[in-house]
C-alpha positions, 0 to 999 in steps of 0.5 A, a space after each residue: 474403137 468404142 466411144 467411152 464417156 470421159 475419153 477424148 473423141 476420135 478426131 475427124 475432117 469430113 466435107 459438108 454439103 458445100 464442100 467445106 471441110 469440117 474438122 473436129 479439132 477446129 471446134 475445139 473449145 466448143 460443145 459439139 453434138 454429132 448425130 449419125 443418121 442413115 439417110 436423107 429425107 427418110 421419115 426417121 431421119 427427117 424427124 430427128 433432124 427437124 427436131 434439132 431444127 426446132 430446138 436450135 435457138 436453145 442450142 445456139 443459147 448453149 453455144 452448141 454446134 450440131 453435126 449431122 453425119 450420114 453416108 449421103 452425098 453433098 448434093 443429097 444433103 443440100 436438097 435435105 437442108 433446103 427442103 427442111 431449112 436445116 441450120 446446122 452442117 450436114 457432113 458427107 461420109 461416104 466411106 463410113 470411115 468416121 461412122 465406123 470410128 464412132 460405133 455408128 455402122 455395124 450390125 443392127 436389128 431392123 424389122 426383126 432381122 439382122 443387118 449391117 447399116 447405119 446405127 442411129 446414134 449421138 455423141 456429145 463432145 465437150 469443150 476439151 475434146 472428151 465425150 461427155 455423153 454417148 447415145 449408142 443406139 437411138 430408139 425414138 428419133 422424133 423425141 431424141 434432140 429434145 433428149 440431147 437438149 435436156 441432158 445439155 442443159 443439165 450438164 451446164 
């Protein structure tokens, strides 16, 4: 299923780093940014996570919930979160079920070769549960959080 702006976001429930279930349905009425990333504590993923961390006060002022999703384990997420003082939830998708629903897993080009893996992407889901913006392929992880924040500000 392709993610389409204006359409309802696919429902999901995943465990966070502390073993707590997080469901999109529980966040109804709020703006939610779900960003999909390949692996904890790797260069690009760290830059992206720290970018969301650095913009956290502004995101909170806007009332936005940020959720990072990767195939990593809860233990890996706990270490990553602690090492970089990440203030938002990191969700575990080891089966790739949610990533596939959101188009965040599939064929991509890495170092000039076609491979199958996690596609760095982000979805902004509005309070009504509909997709407001979909960044299908994030090219520059370090610049992306500021781009998301600018879009959130403009979309108000």
